[in-house]
C-alpha positions in Angstrom: 166.7 -105.0 -207.0 168.8 -105.9 -210.0 168.4 -104.8 -213.5 166.6 -107.6 -215.1 166.2 -106.2 -218.7 167.4 -108.5 -221.4 166.7 -105.9 -224.1 167.9 -102.4 -224.8 164.4 -101.0 -225.3 161.4 -100.5 -223.1 157.7 -99.9 -223.5 156.7 -96.8 -221.8 153.3 -96.0 -220.3 150.5 -95.6 -222.8 147.4 -93.9 -221.6 145.7 -95.3 -218.6 144.3 -98.4 -220.2 146.3 -99.3 -223.3 149.4 -100.7 -221.4 147.7 -101.5 -218.0 148.4 -105.2 -218.3 151.2 -105.1 -220.9 153.5 -106.8 -218.4 151.4 -109.9 -218.5 152.0 -110.0 -222.3 155.8 -109.2 -222.4 157.5 -109.4 -219.1 158.1 -113.2 -219.4 160.1 -112.5 -222.5 162.5 -110.1 -220.7 160.9 -106.9 -221.9 160.3 -104.1 -219.5 157.0 -102.1 -219.6 155.2 -99.4 -217.5 151.7 -99.4 -215.9 149.8 -96.2 -215.2 148.6 -95.9 -211.6 146.1 -93.2 -212.4 142.9 -95.3 -212.6 142.4 -97.5 -209.6 138.8 -98.3 -210.8 140.0 -99.6 -214.0 142.6 -101.7 -212.2 139.9 -103.1 -209.9 137.8 -104.2 -212.9 140.9 -105.8 -214.5 141.8 -107.6 -211.3 138.3 -109.1 -211.2 138.5 -110.1 -215.0 141.9 -111.9 -214.5 141.0 -113.6 -211.3 137.6 -115.0 -212.6 139.3 -116.0 -215.8 141.7 -118.0 -213.8 138.9 -119.3 -211.6 140.5 -117.7 -208.6 138.5 -116.0 -205.7 137.8 -112.3 -206.2 137.2 -110.2 -203.2 136.1 -106.7 -204.2 137.6 -103.5 -202.7 134.7 -101.2 -202.6 134.7 -97.3 -202.2 133.4 -97.8 -198.7 136.7 -99.3 -197.5 139.1 -96.9 -196.0 142.1 -96.1 -198.2 140.3 -98.0 -201.1 142.4 -96.5 -203.8 145.8 -97.5 -202.5 144.5 -100.9 -201.6 143.1 -101.5 -205.2 146.4 -100.5 -206.6 148.3 -102.8 -204.3 146.1 -105.7 -204.9 146.3 -105.2 -208.8 150.0 -104.9 -208.8 150.4 -108.0 -206.5 148.2 -110.0 -208.9 150.2 -108.8 -212.0 153.5 -109.6 -210.2 152.3 -113.1 -209.2 150.9 -114.0 -212.7 154.0 -112.7 -214.4 156.2 -114.7 -212.2 154.1 -117.8 -212.8 154.4 -117.1 -216.6 158.2 -116.7 -216.4 158.5 -120.0 -214.4 156.5 -121.9 -217.0 158.6 -120.4 -219.7 161.8 -121.5 -218.0 160.5 -125.1 -217.9 159.5 -125.2 -221.5 161.5 -127.1 -224.0 164.0 -125.8 -226.5 161.9 -126.8 -229.5 160.3 -125.0 -232.3 157.2 -122.9 -231.3 158.0 -123.1 -227.6 158.0 -120.1 -225.3 161.6 -120.6 -224.5 162.5 -120.4 -228.2 160.4 -117.4 -228.7 162.2 -115.8 -225.8 165.6 -116.2 -227.4 164.4 -115.5 -230.9 163.5 -111.9 -229.9 166.8 -111.1 -228.1 169.2 -108.6 -229.6 171.5 -110.6 -232.1 174.7 -109.5 -230.3 173.6 -110.1 -226.8 175.6 -112.8 -224.8 172.5 -114.9 -224.3 171.5 -114.9 -228.0 175.1 -115.9 -229.1 175.1 -118.7 -226.6 171.7 -119.8 -227.8 172.9 -119.9 -231.3 176.0 -121.8 -230.2 173.6 -124.4 -228.6 171.8 -125.0 -231.9 174.8 -126.3 -233.6 176.6 -127.8 -230.6 177.6 -131.4 -230.2 175.0 -133.4 -228.5 177.3 -133.9 -225.4 177.3 -130.2 -224.8 173.7 -129.2 -225.5 172.4 -130.2 -222.0 175.0 -128.0 -220.1 174.4 -125.0 -222.5 170.7 -125.3 -222.0 171.1 -125.4 -218.2 173.2 -122.2 -218.3 170.6 -120.5 -220.6 167.8 -121.3 -218.3 169.7 -120.0 -215.2 170.7 -116.7 -216.9 167.4 -115.6 -218.5 165.5 -112.8 -216.7 162.0 -111.4 -216.9 161.3 -107.8 -217.7 160.7 -105.1 -215.2 157.0 -104.3 -214.1 157.4 -100.6 -213.6 154.7 -98.1 -212.7 154.0 -94.5 -213.6 152.6 -91.7 -211.4 151.8 -88.5 -213.1 152.6 -86.1 -210.3 150.1 -83.4 -211.3 147.2 -85.9 -210.9 147.1 -85.4 -207.0 143.6 -84.1 -206.4 142.4 -83.9 -202.9 139.7 -86.3 -201.7 136.8 -86.1 -199.3 135.1 -88.4 -196.8 131.4 -89.3 -197.0 130.5 -86.0 -195.0 132.3 -83.9 -197.4 135.3 -83.2 -195.3 138.5 -83.1 -197.1 140.9 -85.9 -196.2 144.6 -85.4 -195.1 147.1 -84.9 -198.0 148.2 -88.6 -197.9 144.8 -89.6 -199.4 145.5 -87.4 -202.4 145.4 -89.3 -205.7 149.1 -89.3 -206.4 149.9 -89.9 -202.8 147.6 -93.0 -202.5 149.0 -94.3 -205.8 152.5 -94.1 -204.4 151.3 -95.8 -201.2 149.7 -98.5 -203.3 153.0 -99.2 -205.1 155.1 -98.9 -202.0 153.1 -101.5 -200.2 153.0 -103.9 -203.1 155.3 -106.9 -203.6 156.9 -105.7 -206.8 160.5 -105.0 -206.9 160.7 -102.4 -209.6 160.7 -98.7 -210.4 158.2 -95.9 -210.1 158.4 -93.5 -213.0 157.5 -89.9 -211.8 156.4 -87.6 -214.6 154.9 -84.2 -215.2 157.5 -82.3 -213.0 157.9 -81.4 -209.2 155.3 -82.3 -206.6 157.3 -81.4 -203.4 154.6 -82.9 -201.0 154.6 -86.1 -203.0 158.3 -86.3 -203.1 158.6 -85.8 -199.4 156.0 -88.4 -198.8 158.3 -90.9 -200.4 160.6 -90.6 -197.4 158.2 -92.5 -195.3 158.6 -95.8 -197.2 161.4 -98.1 -196.3 161.6 -99.9 -199.8 162.9 -96.7 -201.4 166.0 -96.9 -199.2 169.0 -99.2 -199.8 169.2 -102.6 -198.1 172.2 -103.7 -196.3 173.9 -105.0 -199.5 173.2 -101.5 -201.2 170.3 -102.7 -203.5 166.9 -101.0 -203.6 163.7 -103.0 -203.6 162.0 -100.1 -205.2 163.8 -97.6 -207.6 162.9 -94.0 -208.5 162.9 -93.0 -212.2 162.1 -89.3 -213.1 160.8 -88.5 -216.5 162.3 -85.1 -217.7 162.5 -83.0 -220.8 165.9 -81.2 -220.0 168.9 -81.4 -217.8 167.9 -78.5 -215.6 164.8 -80.3 -214.6 166.7 -83.5 -213.8 169.3 -81.5 -211.8 166.6 -79.8 -209.6 164.5 -82.8 -209.0 167.4 -85.2 -208.5 168.9 -82.8 -205.8 165.5 -82.3 -204.1 165.1 -85.9 -203.7 168.8 -86.5 -202.7 168.2 -84.1 -199.8 165.6 -86.3 -198.5 167.7 -89.5 -198.8 166.0 -90.6 -201.9 168.2 -91.8 -204.8 167.1 -91.3 -208.5 168.4 -94.4 -210.3 167.4 -93.3 -213.8 166.5 -90.1 -215.6 164.1 -90.9 -218.5 164.6 -88.1 -221.1 161.6 -87.6 -223.4 161.0 -85.3 -226.3 158.8 -82.4 -225.4 156.7 -82.6 -228.5 157.6 -85.8 -230.5 155.8 -88.0 -227.9 152.4 -89.4 -227.2 149.9 -88.0 -224.6 150.7 -84.8 -222.9 153.3 -82.7 -224.4 155.5 -80.8 -222.0 157.4 -78.5 -224.7 160.8 -77.0 -223.8 161.6 -73.4 -224.9 162.9 -74.7 -228.2 165.5 -76.9 -226.6 165.9 -79.9 -228.8 166.3 -83.5 -228.0 169.9 -83.9 -229.6 171.4 -81.0 -227.6 169.6 -82.1 -224.5 171.1 -85.6 -224.7 174.5 -84.0 -225.3 174.2 -82.1 -222.1 173.3 -84.9 -220.1 176.2 -87.0 -221.5 178.6 -84.1 -220.7 177.3 -83.5 -217.3 176.6 -86.9 -216.1 179.5 -86.8 -213.5 178.5 -83.5 -212.4 175.0 -84.7 -211.7 176.2 -87.8 -210.1 178.7 -86.1 -207.8 176.1 -83.3 -206.9 173.3 -85.7 -205.8 175.7 -88.2 -204.2 177.1 -85.6 -201.8 173.5 -84.5 -200.8 172.3 -88.1 -200.6 175.0 -89.4 -198.3 174.7 -86.5 -196.1 170.9 -87.1 -195.8 171.3 -90.9 -195.1 174.0 -90.1 -192.5 171.5 -87.9 -190.7 168.9 -90.7 -190.9 171.5 -93.3 -189.6 170.7 -95.4 -192.6 173.3 -97.8 -194.1 174.5 -97.3 -197.8 177.2 -98.5 -200.1 178.5 -95.5 -202.1 180.0 -97.8 -204.7 176.6 -99.0 -205.7 175.2 -95.5 -206.3 174.8 -95.2 -210.0 172.6 -93.3 -212.4 171.4 -94.3 -215.8 169.9 -92.3 -218.7 167.2 -93.6 -221.0 165.4 -91.7 -223.8 162.1 -92.0 -225.7 160.1 -89.8 -228.0 159.8 -90.4 -231.8 162.4 -93.2 -232.4 161.2 -95.2 -235.3 164.0 -97.5 -236.6 167.2 -99.4 -235.7 169.4 -96.8 -237.1 168.1 -94.1 -234.7 167.8 -96.6 -231.8 171.4 -97.8 -232.1 172.7 -94.3 -232.6 171.1 -93.1 -229.4 172.7 -95.9 -227.5 176.2 -95.5 -229.1 176.4 -91.7 -229.1 174.6 -90.8 -225.8 175.3 -93.9 -223.8 171.7 -94.4 -222.9 170.8 -97.7 -221.3 167.5 -98.2 -223.1 165.3 -96.6 -225.7 161.6 -96.3 -225.3 159.2 -97.5 -228.1 155.8 -96.4 -227.3 153.5 -95.3 -230.2 154.4 -98.1 -232.6 153.3 -100.8 -230.1 149.7 -99.3 -230.3 149.6 -101.4 -233.6 150.5 -104.5 -231.8 147.2 -106.0 -230.3 149.3 -108.9 -228.6 150.8 -106.2 -226.4 148.3 -103.2 -226.2 144.5 -103.0 -225.4 143.4 -101.3 -228.6 139.8 -101.9 -229.8 139.2 -102.8 -233.4 137.9 -99.4 -234.6 140.7 -97.5 -232.9 143.3 -100.0 -234.2 142.0 -99.4 -237.8 142.1 -95.7 -237.3 145.7 -95.7 -236.0 146.9 -97.9 -238.9 145.4 -95.4 -241.4 146.7 -92.3 -239.6 148.8 -89.9 -241.6 150.8 -86.9 -240.7 147.7 -84.7 -240.5 145.8 -87.0 -238.3 147.8 -86.5 -235.1 147.7 -82.9 -233.9 148.6 -81.0 -230.8 145.3 -80.3 -229.3 143.8 -78.5 -226.2 141.4 -81.4 -225.4 143.0 -82.3 -222.1 141.3 -80.9 -218.9 144.8 -80.5 -217.3 145.3 -77.5 -219.7 148.5 -79.0 -221.1 148.9 -79.6 -224.9 147.8 -83.1 -225.8 148.8 -85.2 -228.8 145.5 -86.5 -230.2 144.1 -88.5 -233.1 141.5 -87.0 -235.2 138.5 -89.0 -235.9 138.8 -91.0 -232.7 135.6 -92.5 -231.2 135.9 -90.0 -228.3 136.3 -87.1 -230.7 133.2 -88.1 -232.6 131.2 -88.5 -229.4 132.2 -85.0 -228.3 131.2 -83.5 -231.6 127.8 -85.3 -231.6 127.1 -84.0 -227.9 127.9 -80.5 -229.0 125.6 -80.7 -232.1 122.8 -82.2 -229.8 123.2 -79.2 -227.5 124.7 -81.3 -224.6 128.4 -80.6 -224.6 130.7 -82.1 -222.0 130.9 -85.4 -220.1 129.7 -87.0 -217.0 132.3 -87.1 -214.4 132.2 -90.5 -212.5 135.9 -90.9 -211.8 136.9 -87.3 -211.0 140.8 -87.8 -211.5 141.2 -84.4 -213.2 138.9 -82.3 -211.0 141.1 -79.2 -210.4 139.2 -76.1 -211.5 137.7 -73.9 -208.7 136.2 -71.0 -210.7 132.6 -71.9 -209.5 133.0 -73.5 -206.2 135.5 -74.5 -203.5 134.9 -78.2 -204.6 136.9 -78.4 -207.9 135.4 -79.5 -211.3 136.9 -81.1 -214.3 136.7 -78.6 -217.3 135.4 -81.4 -219.4 132.5 -82.1 -217.3 128.8 -81.1 -218.1 128.6 -79.2 -215.0 131.7 -77.0 -215.7 130.9 -76.4 -219.4 127.3 -75.4 -218.6 128.4 -72.9 -216.0 131.2 -71.5 -218.1 128.9 -71.1 -221.2 126.4 -69.2 -219.0 129.2 -66.9 -217.8 130.3 -66.2 -221.3 126.8 -65.3 -222.4 126.6 -62.7 -219.6 130.1 -61.3 -220.3 130.6 -61.4 -224.1 128.6 -59.0 -226.3 130.1 -59.7 -229.8 128.7 -63.0 -231.3 132.1 -63.9 -233.0 134.0 -63.6 -229.7 131.3 -65.7 -227.9 131.4 -68.4 -230.5 135.2 -68.6 -230.3 135.3 -68.8 -226.5 132.6 -71.5 -226.5 134.5 -73.6 -228.9 137.5 -73.4 -226.6 135.4 -74.5 -223.6 133.6 -77.3 -225.4 136.9 -78.7 -226.9 137.7 -80.6 -223.7 137.2 -84.3 -223.5 137.0 -86.8 -220.6 140.4 -88.6 -220.6 139.5 -90.6 -217.5 136.8 -92.6 -219.3 138.5 -92.3 -222.7 141.9 -93.5 -222.2 140.6 -96.5 -220.2 137.7 -97.5 -222.4 139.6 -99.7 -224.8 140.9 -102.0 -222.0 137.3 -102.8 -221.1 136.2 -103.2 -224.7 139.1 -105.6 -225.8 138.5 -107.8 -222.8 134.7 -107.8 -223.2 134.3 -106.3 -219.8 131.0 -104.3 -219.5 131.7 -100.7 -220.2 130.2 -97.8 -218.3 126.7 -96.6 -219.3 128.2 -92.9 -219.4 130.5 -93.6 -222.3 132.5 -96.4 -223.9 134.2 -94.2 -226.5 138.0 -94.5 -226.7 140.3 -91.6 -226.7 143.7 -92.3 -228.1 146.9 -90.2 -227.9 149.5 -91.5 -230.1 152.9 -89.6 -231.0 153.3 -88.2 -234.5 155.4 -91.3 -235.3 152.2 -93.3 -235.7 151.8 -91.7 -239.2 154.8 -93.9 -240.5 153.6 -97.2 -239.4 150.4 -98.9 -240.7 150.9 -102.6 -240.4 149.2 -104.3 -237.5 152.0 -106.4 -236.2 152.8 -109.2 -233.7 155.1 -108.7 -230.8 157.9 -110.7 -232.5 157.5 -108.5 -235.6 157.8 -105.2 -233.7 160.9 -106.5 -231.8 162.4 -107.6 -235.0 161.8 -104.3 -236.5 163.5 -102.5 -233.5 166.6 -104.8 -234.0 166.7 -104.3 -237.8 165.7 -107.9 -238.6 162.6 -106.7 -240.6 161.2 -103.2 -241.7 157.7 -102.2 -240.5 157.9 -98.6 -241.6 155.3 -98.2 -244.4 155.9 -94.5 -245.2 158.8 -93.8 -247.5 159.0 -90.1 -246.6 159.4 -90.6 -242.8 161.9 -88.0 -241.6 164.7 -88.6 -239.0 163.4 -88.4 -235.5 165.5 -85.3 -234.7 164.2 -83.6 -237.9 160.5 -84.5 -237.1 160.9 -83.0 -233.5 162.7 -79.8 -235.0 159.7 -79.4 -237.5 157.2 -79.8 -234.6 159.0 -77.2 -232.6 159.2 -74.7 -235.4 155.4 -75.2 -236.1 154.8 -74.9 -232.4 156.9 -71.6 -232.3 155.2 -70.2 -235.2 151.7 -70.8 -233.7 152.8 -69.1 -230.5 154.0 -66.1 -232.5 150.7 -65.9 -234.5 148.6 -66.2 -231.4 150.6 -63.7 -229.3 149.2 -60.2 -228.5 151.2 -57.6 -230.2 153.0 -55.3 -229.4 155.0 -57.8 -227.3 156.0 -57.0 -223.7 159.7 -57.2 -222.9 159.1 -60.5 -221.2 157.2 -62.0 -224.1 159.9 -60.7 -226.5 162.7 -62.3 -224.4 160.7 -65.6 -224.4 160.5 -65.6 -228.2 164.1 -64.6 -228.7 165.3 -67.3 -226.4 163.1 -70.0 -228.1 164.3 -68.8 -231.6 168.0 -68.8 -230.4 167.4 -72.4 -229.0 166.1 -73.6 -232.3 169.0 -72.0 -234.2 171.6 -73.6 -231.9 169.7 -77.0 -232.3 170.0 -76.7 -236.1 173.7 -75.9 -235.9 174.2 -78.9 -233.5 172.6 -81.2 -236.0 174.7 -79.9 -238.8 177.8 -80.8 -236.8 176.3 -84.1 -235.8 175.6 -85.5 -239.4 179.2 -86.9 -239.9 178.7 -88.9 -236.7 175.4 -90.5 -237.9 177.2 -93.6 -238.9 174.2 -95.8 -238.5 172.4 -94.0 -241.3 173.0 -94.6 -244.9 174.6 -92.0 -247.2 171.2 -91.3 -248.8 169.6 -90.8 -245.3 172.3 -88.3 -244.3 171.9 -86.4 -247.5 168.1 -86.2 -246.8 168.8 -85.0 -243.2 171.1 -82.2 -244.6 168.4 -81.1 -247.1 165.6 -81.2 -244.4 167.7 -79.2 -242.1 168.4 -76.5 -244.7 164.6 -76.3 -245.5 163.7 -76.0 -241.8 166.5 -73.4 -241.2 165.2 -71.2 -244.1 161.7 -71.5 -242.7 162.6 -70.3 -239.2 164.8 -67.4 -240.4 162.1 -66.2 -242.8 159.5 -66.4 -240.1 161.5 -64.4 -237.7 162.3 -61.8 -240.5 158.7 -61.4 -241.1 157.8 -61.3 -237.4 160.3 -58.5 -236.8 
């Protein structure tokens, strides 16, 4: 599998439904994107929608079929792959004329890319040369990657029709991996949410993750991480099994959309610096383990083809930040996620949610506790799912029906796990609280925590059904949306070309004059997170808790000092922007110092 990307940005996974068919909207233009493999039921409905729209035969894969989850995922990915290839072939055959798909392809490329330069030469070339240049251009364009995401924590066990637990390979994440491994895609799987040793070991059983005789991989492995230590541990774990991690996708712990996996105050800038400094150490360490493992398996490999790449995502908002990340840290690509929620041409976002996102300000996105996973979750106030939750609570019917059961992990009340957003769990929990808690205020506070959860299985996929006029479930059609804080600084509903032009500094889509630098924004989020942790902590602190807070504080101070020293190297920023960063750093430094002084 070769790197096909024509761009130095990618579109990360957004929810389960927002980007589920994004490759069919961007891959033909050389843009890479990521599909979530969490919701096979949603994929099956989209497969039917696309096949019937194309007047092709649709054969359903029902729950009664053995291994239905994996089969649905394979069928959906094969369909997406086939249609995307057809779209790209059609584009390659289109004319070099105004308004054509071919011209749109080249118009969006980075201005300094070899292909874009050659295209511009073609526009002014002598007529005798045009045909040869066009032939060369057609031969050298590539489609974007159709990558997939598996959230490793979403690996619940499944049961047969008699209630017997199925073997581990039928767990959700295992089945999703099998669905991808058996598909015709030649792309990458992005593993997020940390280690899952059983899942990682299961990858050994699929031949496509091993190098072919020429050293290339049909399917590559990408690990999403929030710090170097995590990358080092996971990369070595997989290498010992003969599995090569081709890319480490570094994401901000808090300045991101969806679930937020916060570090202990370790900031994105210093994290990227550590990756840059230790790239050779990581490469040498995993290479030694990998080659030893493949030798034991008697598998062929080409040591010269073993490379690792770094990419980054989380809060980037303009070309200055984008270009700085590439130049300073040597990342291959920068992820642009949240701003694309305002591009209906690319994302499945229903009209009401699109309007709410375009109007969202800094106080409208907050780090919530609504996720049944128990992980902090960036969430939009006033979303349809939020309003539905409030209405159900007011009507005395908190919770949601649980038809998909992807996040059923809680075993407080039975051996068969429940989702903490489900009606069944919430009713049982409220009953337990009534029996245990005497004081009304304490009871009220605990009930609010319990009823705060929302059904993400339905909510994050609802918009994909609504936008495509697919019948929505009777249980709920309310959309849950999980943008990053960056959405506050974008309000224009844009086209794909406009967003790409913004990324490459050809136009400006930022509508908020006060948008802080991405590093500053992340720092402020971490300081707020730290302060909330301090305020919520039970005093006096144990030695362990005290150590945690001291370590967190020290990492924040180290990060501030790192950014102070970094400012002269922010060459992509204007003088005015650098001055603002200095001012913001001073304010945030005073804020964290004063808080610690009060706390101690």
